[in-house]
C-alpha positions as CSV (number, residue, x, y, z in Angstrom):
1,M,0.2,0.0,0.0
2,S,1.5,3.5,-1.1
3,R,1.0,6.2,1.0
4,R,0.1,9.6,0.0
5,K,2.6,12.7,0.8
6,K,1.7,15.0,3.0
7,L,0.5,18.4,1.8
8,I,1.3,21.8,3.1
9,N,-0.8,24.7,2.9
10,N,0.6,27.4,5.0
11,T,-2.8,29.7,4.1
12,D,-6.0,30.2,4.8
13,I,-7.0,28.9,1.8
14,P,-9.0,24.9,2.3
15,Q,-6.9,22.1,0.7
16,H,-10.1,21.5,-1.0
17,K,-10.3,24.8,-3.4
18,I,-6.8,24.9,-3.8
19,E,-6.9,20.9,-5.5
20,A,-10.0,22.1,-7.2
21,I,-7.9,25.0,-9.2
22,A,-5.0,23.0,-9.7
23,R,-7.5,20.2,-11.6
24,C,-8.7,23.1,-13.6
25,I,-5.6,24.4,-15.0
26,M,-3.6,21.2,-14.9
27,P,-4.7,20.3,-18.8
28,D,-3.4,24.2,-19.6
29,I,-0.1,23.4,-18.1
30,L,0.6,19.9,-19.6
31,A,-0.3,21.4,-23.3
32,F,1.9,24.3,-23.0
33,Y,4.5,21.6,-21.7
34,E,4.2,19.3,-24.7
35,S,3.8,22.3,-27.4
36,E,7.2,23.2,-29.3
37,E,6.9,26.8,-27.1
38,G,6.6,25.2,-23.9
39,Q,9.6,22.5,-24.9
40,R,11.6,25.4,-25.9
41,E,11.6,28.1,-22.7
42,F,11.7,24.7,-20.5
43,A,15.3,23.9,-22.2
44,E,15.8,28.1,-21.5
45,W,14.5,27.7,-18.4
46,K,17.0,24.6,-17.6
47,K,20.4,26.4,-19.3
48,R,19.8,29.2,-17.1
49,R,19.2,27.1,-13.6
50,E,22.6,25.1,-15.0
51,A,24.4,28.1,-15.5
52,E,23.2,29.8,-12.1
53,K,24.3,26.7,-10.3
54,Q,27.5,26.8,-12.2
55,K,27.6,30.5,-11.1
56,D,27.4,29.7,-7.7
57,K,29.9,26.9,-7.6
58,T,32.9,29.5,-8.7
59,E,32.0,31.9,-5.9
């Protein structure tokens, strides 16, 4: 039997409302990252992140 990850909600927003919003926007998020534009932006983000890591290591 698998355990569910304990959710951390440090807001006054009820968890069920957060989950409802997430269910509404998740298909759009997935569609964006499956698109060419989304994949290109994600690749650019990964490059910037890697460059920042390298910069932090040299400092």
